[in-house]
N, C-alpha and C positions, 0 to 999 in steps of 0.2 A: 504303150507306156512302160518306162524302165524302173522299176522298184529297187531301190538299195536299201541297204542296211543304215546308212546314214540318214535316211528320211525319218522324221520323228514320227510320223503316223505308222511305218512299220516298227520301229523300235519300240513302241508302246503295244505291238501284238505279238507277244512271246507266247506260244503254245509249245508245251512238250520240248523245249529246248530249239525250236524253229520259229523264226519270224514268218508270219502269216499275213498276206496282203488282205485286208478286210474287204469282205463281200459288198459292202456300201462302195467302196471304191471302185470295184469292178463295175457295178451297177451305173455309177457316176460316168465311168469312162464310156461305157455303152450309150448312155442318155444323151451325153454331150456330143458323141459322135452322129447320133442320129440327128440332133438339132442342127449340127453343121451340114449334114446331108440334105436336110428339107431347106436350109436356106441356100445351098449351093443348087439345089434342083429347082429353085422358085416356089417351093410350096408354102413359103411364108414371106412376107415383106420385110425389108430391112428394119422397120420401126415396130413389127409386131414381137410381142413375147408370148412364149409358150410354158406351160408348166406340166409337169408329169400329173396325169389324172388317174391312170391305173398303171400297175406295176407288178409283175409277177417274175420272181427270180428262183431259179433252181440251181444250187450250188452243188456240183457234183465231185470236185476236189479242190483241196487248198493250194492256194498260190504261194509256193515258199520263196521267200526273197533270199537273195537277190534274184531278180527275174525280170523279163520283158513280157508284157501281156500284150496280145494283139486282140482288138475288138472287130470281129465282122460282123457289119451291121447292114441289114436292109430295111426299107421303107416298106409298108404294106397297107392297104386300104385307106388311102387318102379321102378326105372328105371336106366337107365345109368347116374350116375352123379347126381341123384336127388331122393326126395322122396316127398310124400305129407302126410299130418298128419289131423287129426280132435282132437279136443280137447273141453271139456265141463268143465269149471270151477264152483264150487259149494261151497256153505258155509251153513252149518247147514240145508242141505237138499233143499236149493234154488239154481236153476240154475241162475248163475250171467252172465255167456258168453258162447257163442258158437263160436269155432275158427276153421278157416280152413287156411292151410296154404301149400306152397310147399318151401322146402329147397334144394338149388342148389350148387354143388361144385364151389368154387372160382377158376377160371381159371386165371392163371398168363399171361398177355401180355407182349411180349417182346418188349421194347421200340425201339431196334435197328432195 
């Protein structure tokens, strides 16, 4: 994902004269990549929806915009209705964040 200074999400995050890519956006990039990998690899049906049920993020360095952030994601420990993933977000060779999560199938609860 390329983050520019024209992006309103980046423009709003000015810290010490530098525009910072918020950690929540790094996390979202990694989680969406994991869900796409799960769909491509047949770990979930096209009509299934998953939500993040666990998430751990370790932020190591700030991502200073403008920058391009790469999320390297692998899927781990697949099981019935869920899977785990691990990700590293980097920019220009610098690790910005390490992210681990579990995505679980949305279960519909009958109100009746």
